[in-house]
C-alpha positions as CSV (number, residue, x, y, z in Angstrom):
1,X,0.0,0.0,0.0
2,X,1.4,3.4,-0.9
3,X,0.5,7.0,-1.3
4,X,3.6,8.1,-3.1
5,X,6.7,6.6,-4.7
6,X,9.1,4.9,-2.3
7,X,11.7,3.3,-4.4
8,X,13.5,1.5,-1.6
9,X,10.3,-0.1,-0.3
10,X,9.1,-1.1,-3.9
11,X,12.5,-2.6,-4.7
12,X,12.6,-4.5,-1.4
13,X,9.4,-6.2,-2.2
14,X,10.6,-7.0,-5.7
15,X,13.7,-8.6,-4.3
16,X,11.7,-10.8,-1.9
17,X,9.5,-12.4,-4.6
18,X,11.9,-15.2,-5.4
19,X,12.2,-16.2,-1.7
20,X,8.5,-17.3,-1.8
21,X,9.4,-20.4,-3.7
22,X,10.1,-21.8,-7.1
23,X,7.4,-20.5,-9.6
24,X,7.1,-19.8,-13.3
25,X,5.1,-16.7,-12.6
26,X,5.2,-14.2,-9.7
27,X,2.8,-11.5,-8.8
28,X,3.5,-8.2,-7.1
29,X,0.6,-6.0,-6.4
30,X,0.8,-2.5,-5.1
31,X,-2.3,-0.7,-3.8
32,X,-1.9,3.0,-4.5
33,X,-3.7,6.1,-3.2
34,X,-1.2,8.4,-5.0
35,X,-2.6,11.3,-6.9
36,X,-0.7,10.2,-10.0
37,X,0.5,6.7,-10.6
38,X,2.6,7.6,-13.6
39,X,5.7,8.2,-11.5
40,X,5.3,4.7,-9.8
41,X,4.6,3.1,-13.2
42,X,7.8,4.8,-14.7
43,X,10.0,3.6,-11.9
44,X,8.7,0.1,-11.9
45,X,9.3,-0.1,-15.7
46,X,13.0,0.9,-15.1
47,X,13.4,-1.4,-12.0
48,X,12.0,-4.4,-13.9
49,X,14.7,-4.0,-16.6
50,X,17.7,-2.5,-14.7
51,X,17.3,-3.6,-11.1
52,X,16.3,-7.3,-11.4
53,X,17.0,-9.4,-8.4
54,X,20.0,-11.6,-8.3
55,X,19.5,-14.7,-10.4
56,X,17.2,-13.2,-13.0
57,X,18.3,-11.9,-16.4
58,X,15.8,-9.5,-18.1
59,X,14.5,-10.5,-21.4
60,X,11.4,-8.3,-22.1
61,X,8.6,-6.3,-20.6
62,X,5.0,-5.5,-21.7
63,X,2.6,-2.9,-20.6
64,X,-0.7,-4.2,-18.9
65,X,-3.3,-1.5,-19.0
66,X,-2.8,2.3,-19.0
67,X,-2.5,4.7,-16.1
68,X,-6.1,5.9,-16.6
69,X,-7.4,2.4,-15.7
70,X,-8.0,1.1,-12.2
71,X,-5.4,-1.6,-12.6
72,X,-2.3,-1.2,-14.7
73,X,1.3,-2.4,-14.6
74,X,3.7,-4.7,-16.5
75,X,4.6,-8.3,-17.1
76,X,8.3,-8.8,-17.3
77,X,10.0,-11.9,-18.6
78,X,13.4,-13.2,-17.2
79,X,15.6,-16.1,-17.6
80,X,16.6,-17.8,-14.3
81,X,19.2,-20.3,-15.2
82,X,17.6,-22.7,-17.6
83,X,14.1,-21.6,-16.8
84,X,12.0,-18.7,-18.0
85,X,9.9,-16.8,-15.3
86,X,7.5,-13.9,-15.4
87,X,6.8,-11.2,-13.0
88,X,3.4,-9.5,-13.2
89,X,3.6,-6.1,-11.4
90,X,0.1,-4.7,-10.9
91,X,-0.7,-1.3,-9.5
92,X,-4.3,-1.1,-8.2
93,X,-5.3,2.6,-8.4
94,X,-7.6,3.0,-5.4
95,X,-7.9,6.8,-5.8
96,X,-11.2,7.8,-7.4
97,X,-10.2,9.5,-10.6
98,X,-13.5,10.0,-12.5
99,X,-17.2,9.9,-11.9
100,X,-19.1,7.1,-13.6
101,X,-22.4,8.0,-15.2
102,X,-25.3,5.8,-15.9
């Protein structure tokens, strides 16, 4: 849960993912109350490529949704030795951004 960008906290949780066990796909969900999530999205994109945890080698990254949706993020693919693993990094935007009309 966050209300602004905390790079160290976000990176710490990214690094912990592999310690949860051997998986082909990992999920990292951030619940955000930030006014704008673009700053968080931009940092996450860079982190996924340039700050991968030890044991992961970056291969590619795809955008999931856009900042104007309630849930957006990325799916990054890595090689981990002879295996391929994916990390889905979701940001759930809990701040109300627009009024819905019937």
